[in-house]
C-alpha positions in Angstrom: 117.1 65.2 177.3 116.1 63.7 180.7 118.5 63.7 183.6 120.5 60.6 184.2 122.4 61.1 187.4 125.5 59.2 188.1 126.1 59.1 191.9 129.3 58.9 193.4 130.0 58.1 197.0 133.0 59.6 197.9 134.5 59.4 201.4 136.4 62.8 201.4 139.3 63.2 203.8 139.9 65.4 206.5 142.9 67.6 206.8 145.1 68.0 203.7 144.2 64.7 202.1 142.9 64.5 198.7 140.4 61.9 197.5 140.7 61.0 193.7 137.6 59.5 192.3 137.4 57.0 189.3 136.7 58.7 185.9 133.2 59.3 185.4 131.5 59.4 181.9 128.3 61.0 180.8 126.5 62.0 177.8 126.2 65.6 176.6 122.9 67.0 177.4 122.3 65.2 180.5 123.3 65.9 184.1 126.0 64.3 186.6 125.8 64.3 190.4 129.1 64.6 192.5 127.9 62.9 195.6 130.0 63.2 198.9 130.1 61.0 201.9 130.3 64.0 204.3 127.4 63.9 207.0 125.1 67.1 207.3 126.8 69.5 209.7 125.1 71.0 212.6 125.7 74.3 211.3 126.7 75.5 207.8 130.1 75.3 206.7 132.4 78.4 207.0 133.3 77.9 203.3 132.8 75.7 200.4 134.2 75.8 196.9 134.0 73.7 193.7 136.3 74.6 191.2 137.0 73.1 187.5 140.5 72.4 186.2 142.2 74.1 189.2 141.3 77.6 187.9 137.6 78.1 187.2 135.2 78.9 189.9 132.1 76.9 189.8 130.5 78.0 193.0 132.0 79.3 196.1 129.5 79.5 199.0 130.1 81.4 202.3 127.6 83.8 203.7 126.9 84.3 200.0 126.9 82.2 196.9 129.3 83.2 194.0 128.4 81.1 190.8 131.0 81.1 188.2 130.4 82.3 184.4 128.6 79.6 182.5 127.2 77.8 185.5 124.4 79.9 186.1 121.0 77.8 186.3 122.9 74.7 185.6 124.2 73.5 189.3 122.5 72.6 192.4 124.6 72.7 195.6 123.8 70.7 198.9 125.2 72.9 201.3 125.0 70.6 204.3 126.9 67.7 202.3 128.9 69.6 199.5 127.2 67.4 196.9 127.0 69.0 193.4 124.6 68.5 190.5 125.7 69.8 187.2 123.2 69.8 184.3 123.1 70.3 180.4 126.4 68.8 180.0 128.6 69.7 177.0 132.1 68.5 175.9 133.6 71.6 177.5 132.7 70.2 180.9 135.3 67.4 180.6 137.9 67.9 183.0 138.8 67.7 186.9 136.5 68.9 189.6 137.9 69.9 192.8 136.0 70.4 196.1 137.2 72.1 199.2 135.1 72.3 202.6 136.1 74.5 205.5 133.9 73.4 208.5 133.5 75.2 211.8 136.2 73.9 214.3 137.5 71.1 212.2 140.1 70.6 209.4 139.6 71.1 205.7 138.0 68.5 203.4 139.1 67.9 200.0 137.8 65.7 197.0 138.7 65.4 193.5 136.7 63.9 190.5 137.3 63.6 187.0 134.4 63.9 184.2 134.5 63.0 180.5 131.5 64.0 178.6 130.7 61.9 175.7 128.8 62.9 172.8 125.1 62.4 172.6 124.2 59.6 170.0 124.0 61.2 166.5 120.7 61.1 164.7 119.7 61.5 161.0 116.2 61.2 159.7 115.7 59.4 156.4 113.3 60.7 153.8 110.0 59.0 153.5 108.8 60.1 150.0 110.1 58.1 146.6 113.3 59.8 145.3 113.0 60.0 141.8 116.2 60.4 139.5 116.7 64.0 138.3 113.6 65.3 140.2 113.9 65.0 143.7 116.3 66.9 145.8 116.9 66.4 149.5 118.6 67.2 152.7 120.4 65.0 155.3 120.5 66.6 158.7 123.2 65.0 161.2 122.6 66.2 164.8 124.8 65.5 167.7 126.0 67.2 170.7 129.6 67.6 172.0 131.5 66.5 168.9 134.6 67.8 167.4 134.7 66.2 164.0 131.8 65.2 161.8 132.5 63.2 158.4 129.9 62.2 155.8 130.4 59.0 153.9 128.7 56.9 151.4 129.1 53.2 151.1 132.3 53.5 153.3 133.9 56.3 151.0 134.1 60.1 152.2 131.9 62.4 150.5 133.0 65.8 148.9 131.5 68.7 147.6 130.7 68.5 143.8 128.6 65.9 141.5 125.3 66.9 143.2 126.5 67.1 146.8 127.0 70.2 149.0 127.5 70.8 152.6 125.8 73.5 154.9 125.4 74.6 158.5 129.0 73.6 159.6 128.7 70.4 157.9 125.6 69.5 159.6 123.4 69.3 156.6 124.3 67.3 153.4 122.2 68.4 150.3 121.7 66.3 147.2 120.3 68.1 144.4 119.0 66.3 142.4 119.4 62.7 143.4 120.9 60.4 140.8 120.7 56.6 140.5 124.3 56.4 141.9 123.2 57.8 145.0 121.3 54.4 145.8 123.1 53.2 149.0 124.1 53.9 152.7 125.1 57.4 153.9 126.9 57.7 157.0 127.5 60.6 159.5 130.5 59.8 161.7 130.8 62.1 164.7 133.7 61.9 167.3 135.2 63.8 170.2 138.3 63.0 172.4 136.1 60.4 174.2 133.8 58.6 171.9 132.7 57.8 168.3 129.4 57.1 166.9 127.5 57.0 163.5 124.1 57.8 162.3 123.0 55.9 159.1 120.5 56.4 156.3 120.0 54.1 153.3 118.6 55.9 150.1 116.9 54.2 147.3 116.8 56.1 144.1 114.0 55.3 141.5 114.9 55.9 137.9 114.2 55.0 134.3 113.3 52.7 132.8 116.1 53.0 130.5 115.2 51.8 126.8 114.8 48.1 127.0 116.6 45.6 124.6 115.2 42.3 123.3 117.4 39.1 123.1 116.4 35.9 121.4 117.3 32.5 122.4 118.4 30.6 120.3 118.9 32.9 117.4 118.3 30.2 114.8 115.1 28.7 116.1 113.1 26.8 113.4 109.5 25.9 113.2 107.9 23.9 115.9 111.0 24.7 118.3 111.0 26.8 121.3 111.9 30.4 121.3 112.6 32.7 124.3 112.4 36.4 123.9 113.9 38.2 127.1 113.5 42.0 127.7 116.2 43.8 129.6 115.8 47.2 131.2 117.3 48.8 134.4 115.5 49.9 137.5 113.4 46.7 138.2 110.4 47.7 136.0 107.3 45.6 135.0 106.9 44.4 131.5 104.5 44.1 128.7 104.7 42.4 125.4 103.4 43.3 122.0 103.2 41.5 118.7 102.5 43.8 115.6 101.4 46.6 118.1 98.8 44.3 120.0 99.2 43.7 123.6 99.9 40.2 124.4 98.6 38.5 127.5 102.1 37.4 128.6 103.9 39.7 131.1 107.2 39.6 132.7 110.8 39.9 131.4 110.7 36.7 129.2 108.1 35.7 126.5 108.4 32.0 126.1 107.0 30.4 122.8 106.8 26.6 122.7 106.4 24.9 119.4 106.4 28.0 117.5 104.1 28.3 114.4 103.8 30.6 111.6 101.1 32.6 113.2 103.6 33.8 115.9 105.6 35.5 113.2 105.7 39.2 113.3 107.3 42.2 115.0 107.7 41.9 118.7 108.5 44.6 121.2 108.5 44.9 124.9 107.6 47.9 127.2 109.2 48.5 130.5 107.2 50.4 133.0 108.4 51.8 136.6 105.5 52.5 138.7 107.7 54.8 140.9 108.9 57.2 138.2 105.7 56.6 136.1 107.7 56.4 133.1 107.9 53.6 130.4 110.2 52.9 127.4 109.5 50.7 124.6 112.2 48.5 122.8 113.1 48.4 119.1 110.9 45.7 117.3 112.4 42.3 116.8 111.1 40.4 113.5 110.8 36.5 113.6 109.6 36.2 109.9 112.9 36.2 108.4 113.9 33.1 110.5 110.7 31.3 109.5 111.2 31.9 106.0 114.6 30.6 105.9 113.2 27.5 107.5 110.5 27.2 104.8 113.1 27.9 102.0 115.2 24.8 103.5 112.2 22.6 102.7 112.0 23.4 99.1 115.4 23.6 97.5 113.8 23.9 94.0 111.9 26.9 95.0 115.1 28.3 96.5 116.7 27.9 93.1 113.9 29.6 91.3 114.1 32.5 93.9 
């Protein structure tokens, strides 16, 4: 991550005075610069010390430099002004930094600054392939620096292990094996530390089915020369085809509309649902219209009905 320097112009006090600088906030992985207002001296300072939280030595510079553990290759000290660059920040760098400068022939210079290291923005890559119910398995990986808590959620509810979900690598990876139609929705990775909170999101679309379609006739008691609508229903937003006595009709779509119905349109109707993502199809049971037409015919010939 590229450095993003935050400069502090601090008019440090001579003598025993202590300067408290406003709270600094910087993102994990980046850099911060503590800049003093001390003018470069004609000769090097007798001693210069940066410390962390009053106990940990960051660097002490006299005739030699003593760098504290964990700060090797992470700091740059300007020995003429006391300014300090701290790189590759982590949450552990949050705290108070104290500077003491002992110049030649002058009083001691002191300064203090407080730093809060925020989390880097979490990232989560969404899968690009089609997710097929019962076939596809996937891992969602939530990456963030300097966090204390990471919580996985779906559609606003916390996720727990089981029912196809499992967690790995310290809760960094959410595995779904295999995906289910119920997994369609928005997955969230919430990360936080003492100073910040952020969320990475990924929306999944799981393709499934189609389940076996059903046909609904409207109206049920339609008579000859009236209108009939056959509606085909199936989940997963499939495409539809209609068949009469096994022959493919030109009509497509979920509704088959027959206006001014004739005897020639009697027969066994079925619909087929096809999902071009799962590459599966399902065909409904047949619906027979001939019985309704026969009842209409019988109503025209009461005598024939009696003979039958």
